N, C-alpha and C positions, 0 to 999 in steps of 0.2 A: 504494500500500500504506500503510495507516494505521500510524503509529508507536505502539508500545506503551510509552510513557514516562510516568512519573508527573509531575505538575506540580511546579513549583519549591517551592511552599509548600503541602504537602499535610498534612492532618490525620492523626494516628496511626491513626484508625479507617478511613481510606480503603483499600479492598481492593486497589487497584492500587499502593499504596505498596510499594517494594521491601523494606521491613522486614516486611511482613505476608504470611507464607506459612506453611504447615504441613508439616513433614517427618514421616517415620516416627517421629521422636523427640518429636513433639508440638508442633513449631513451626508457625506459621501460614503460609499461602501464598496468592497471588492465584488467582482463577478460572483455569481452563485457557484457554490461548490457542493459536492455530494456529502450529505450528512453521514456520520459514522453510524452504521446500523446497530452497533453494540449499545449506543446511548439512546437513540431515538428521542433526543431532547427537542422539544418544540422551540423554534426560534422565531420570535416576532420579527417583522421587517425592520423594527427599530434598531436592531443590532444583528449583524451577520458576521460574527467574529470567526476566526479560523477554527475549523473543526480538527480535532486531533485524533490520531489512531489510538486505540486502547493502550498501546505501549509506546514508550518513547522509542526513538530510532534505535534499533537493536545492535548491540555488539555481541555477535554470536559466540565469541570466545569467553564472554564474561559468565561466571558461574550462575549469577542471578538471572541470566537472560537466555538460557539455552532453549532450543526448540523442543516441543513435545514430539512424540514418535511420528506423527503424520507430517512433520515438516513445518507446521504453522508455528508462529511465535506463541509463547505461553501468555495466558491472560493474567494480568496483574489484579489480584483480588481487591487491592485497595482502590482500583478504578471502578469497582462495581458496587451498586447498592445492594441492600439485603434482598430485595426482590430479584435482582439480576443474578445473585449467587444462587438463590433458590431455583431460578429457571435453568441455570447451568447444570445443577445437580439433577434436576428433573430430566434433562436431556440425555443423561447417562443411563440408558435403558437397563443395562446389565446390573446397575446398582439399585435401581428404583422400581423394577418390575415386581408384581405381586409374588412371583416365584422366589425372589431374593429374600423375602420375609424381613425386609429392613423397615425402619421408620420412614415416615413421609419426608420428602425433600425439604419441606419447611422446617422440620425439626433439626435436620443436619445444617441447614443454612444458618439457623439461629445459633447453633453451637459454634460454627465457624466464625460468625460475626462476633460472638462473645470472646472467642480466643483472640481474634485480631484486635478488638477495640477495648476490651476490659482487661484481659490478661496480657495484652501486648506481646503475644507469642513472637518468637523469632524463627521458628522452624515448624514444619508440619508435625514432626515427632512430638512436639509439646502439646498437640491437640489430642490429649489422651481420651477425651469423651467420644471421639469418633472411631468407627470401626477401622481396623488396620487396612482393609482393602480400599476404603474411601480415602484414607490418608495417602496411600500409594498412588491413587488416581489423581488426587490433588497435586501431589509432588510431580507427577509426570506431565500434567497438562496446565498447571497454573503456577503462579509464584506470588510473593508479596515482598516489596522492597524493604530490606533492612540496610540502610546506608552504611557504608564503611566510613569510619572516622579517620581521616588522613592526618589531621592536625587539630590540636586543641590549645586554646589560650585562655588563661584566667587573668582577670584584672587584678592589680595589687590589692584593691580594697575587698576582693572576694564577692563583689556584687554582680559581676558580669562575666559570662563565659561565652566564647565564640568557638564553634566547631566548623571545620572544613569537612564537608561530606562528599563522598563519591557516589554517583548514581549508577544505575545498571549499565548505561552506555559509556561510562568513563567520564562524563561531564562532572564538574564540581560546583558546589554551591556553598554558601555560608549561612549558618543559622545561629541565633543568639539567644541565650537564656539570661533573663534579667531577674535577679533575686531582690525582693522587697521584704519588708518586715512581716507583712501578712499575706503576701501573694507571690506567685512565681509566674512570670510572663515569658512567652516564646515569641521572638521576632522571626517571622517566617517569610521565605522567598516564594515568589509566584512565577518568575521567569529566570532563565539564565541570561544575565545581562539585561539591558534595557534599551529600547529604541528612542526614548524620550529626550535624551541628550542634554539634561540639565548640567551645565558646566561645572558646578560645585560638587556634583555627586559622583563618587567613584564608580558606581554601577553604570551610570550613564556614560562615563568616560570609556568603559570597556566595550560599548556597543551591544547590539542584540545578538544572541546566539540561538536560542530556541525557547519555546514555551515549556513550562512544566505541566505534566499531566496532573489530574486531580489526585491520583495515587501518590505521586511524588510530593505533593503538598501535604497530604495526610501523613506520609511517612516521616516528614520532619517533626510534626507534632508528636507522633508516637515515639520517635527517637528520644525527644526530650522527656517524655513521660516515663520511658523505661529507666532513664537515669535517675529521675526524681523518686520513682517507686522504691529504689534501693535504699532511700533515706526516709521512707514512709510519707512522702509528700506527693501532691498531685499538681499538675500544671493547671493554673487557675485562669489564665488569660492568654489570648492569642492576638497578636497585632500583625497585620499583613503590611509590614513596613520594611521588609527585607529587600532582596534583589528583585527588580522588576516592577511593572505597573499592573496591578491586579485587574483593572477594568479593561485592559487589552488582552486579557486571558480569561474573559468573563465566565464562559461556560465551565471551564475546569475549576476555577476558584469557587464558584457557587456550588458546584457538585461536591467539592471537598468540604465546604462549610456545612452543607446539609448532612454529610456523613458524620462529621465530628460533633454536630449538635444533636444527632439522633439519640434520644434518651434510652434506646435499647442497646446502645453501644458505649462510645466514649462519653457521651452525655455532657459535653461542654455547654454551658448556658449561652444562648445567643448574645445576650447583653455583654458578655465577656470577650467578644470579638470586635476588633476595630479594623476597618479596611481603610487604608490610606491611598489616595489617588492624586495625581498631579492636575486632575481636572478634565477627565474625559466626559464631556457633557452628556452624550447619549447614554453612556454607561451609568451615570448617576440617575438619569431619568428612569432607566430600566430597573435599577436597584430600588428605586422608590416604590415600585409595584410588586416587589418580591415577597411581601409579608414576612420579612426577616427583621428581627429586632437587634441587628448588629449596629455598631457605631460607625460613623463616617467621619474621616479626617481629610481635609483638603490641604495639599502642599501648595500654599499660596505664594508666599515670599515676595510679592510685589502687588501693589494695588492700582497701578496704571499699566495700560497695555504696552506702552513704549518700553518700560523697564522689564515687565514680565516676559515680553518677547525675547529678551536677552537671557534672563535667568531660567525661564521655563519655556523652551521653544514650542511646546505643544500649544501654547497660547496663540500662536499664529493660526492654528487650526480651530481652536475653541477660545476666542477672546473672552475677556472678563464679563461682558454683557451676557454671552451665551452661558458661561459657567454659572453666574449668579442666578440666571433664570432657572437652570437645572437645580441649583441648590434650593431655591425658593419652592420649586415643585417637590423636592425631597422633604423639606421641613413641613410642608402642607400635608403631604401624604402620610408621613410617619409620625408627625408631632414630636420629632426628636431634635435635639440641639446638634449642631455641626461644629466640629473642632477645626480650626484653621491653624496650620503650622507655618511659622515664620522664622526662617533661619536668618539671624542678624549678621549682616556683612558690613564691615566698617566703611562708612562713607558711600555705600551703595543703596541699601534699602532701610537704613536706620535714621533717615532724615525726618524733620518735621513735616515735609511735604508728603512723604509716604505715610506717615502716621495719620495725617489729616485725610488722605485719600482712603485709607483703610477704614477709619471710623465712618466715613460717608458710605462706603460699600456695605458695612455691617449694620447700618441703622435699620432697626426693625426686625432683624433676623435673630432667631435663637442661636447664639454663637458663643464660642469660647476660643480664645487665642492662646496658642502655645508659643512663647518666645524662646528661641534656642540660639545659643552662640554657634557660629560656624565651626564645624569640625574640619581639620586639615585633610586634604586629599592630594594625591600626587600631581595632578595637572591643573590645579586652581591655586593661584598665588595670592588671592585676597586674604585679608585678615578678619578675624571676628571683631564684632563691635566692642567698644570699650564699655566698662560698667556705667559710666556717666551717660553714654548714648542710649544704652538699654533702659536705664532708669527714666530718662526723658521720654522715650518711646512709650514705656509703660504708663507714665503720668498722663500722656495724651489719651490713652485708652481709658484710664480712670476717669478723666474729665467727661468722656463720652459714655460712662457707665457700661463699658464693655468688659465682661469678665475675662481675666487672663491669668496666665501662670508663667513664671520664669522657670522653664523646665530644667530639672537637674541633669547635668551632663553625666553620662554613663558610658563606660567602655572606650573612652578616647585613647587610653593607654594601649589598647590592643586593636585599634582600628575597628571597633565594634559599635561606634556611635552612629547617629543619624547621618546618612549619606556616605558612610565609609566602607560599606561592604563591597568587596571586589576580590574574588579568590586569587590568591597568589599560587598559581598552579603547582601542585606537588606531583612529582613523578612517582607512579605507583610501582610496586614490585613487579606486576605483570608487564608494565610498560618497559621497565628496565630489562626484563627478561627478553621481551620482543625486540629490543634495540641491540641486543648482543650480537 
């Protein structure tokens, strides 16, 4: 199955670029593509994002990605809903026929689901409640991703940890665990690289590589939960603020969120998920109608189009008027407050003019502003705002009665802070062997 992915460095006019599509509100979209029959997800005309195969591009030599006996790639169970797992088992006639005298497929599907999401199994051998022949069939024809940890960094204060993970095809992503007094949050990636090109963001500086599947998003959360479970703790929050733009991988992200919040499995409360976007207006509109109680954060960083075009290039596609129209629709539909993120850059967006423009934009909106000092990245030489400039900016928000927070900096010592995620590729043992 051919991948429907844009190249890493694609021109704005390329019809396959994820920025270029048209919704019923007048935005552009790519030509129609064939939906993945494994998902059968209904796609309104408002958004026609790239459909992905059930598996990421296969590395047939990787142990987690071997083919099953008939030559087809294995199905990643993390990419399937509970109903799809049940349908898969029901299709195995030799296991589910009356003559086999086994339980109904629904029973086995629930046992598999429980093993994956509650017991966070790492191998089929651990699914002891399943018959041996079913475990053998699952191992032969399916898989579930347990990422390899290639590198781990702990911040000196012990509050932040960053893991470099290897996926089944050898690609690498970063995931961050944030430890607070009463909660544990996971900062999760949704793409490998990013096409949005924000100059201060390390992920944007690396360009776009490929989308993550829903299973690869789920696998990051379960990776963190396995680690926490050894200390008797549970991951309490998920923030989609890692590598990539979630709303440019809409279907996979939403499928992952629905799986993680399924109360029959991992059971994460919807209100404990926050999705951060640079401002994909049609994606925000679609999210408004999903009946999901997740939080929305907008990476704003500038309140005039002239400056935001430079700091957040997607603004050229969805300027501030379009973005705030989508946000207004979101707040009306969900009755939820929106968080606006503002990275403070010395002499760039910390000026009185930008503060005044921001207060005007937020007038009447249920909003909260997160002010963050710029974190250093390799290809951006600007400096973070001074304490005096940040205090003056915050004072302007106070005068306009706009709630705001000076966000605590975390993970800067290990390049795990906001805008710093960019895998420094580690050569694996398999790659070293192949290069000999």
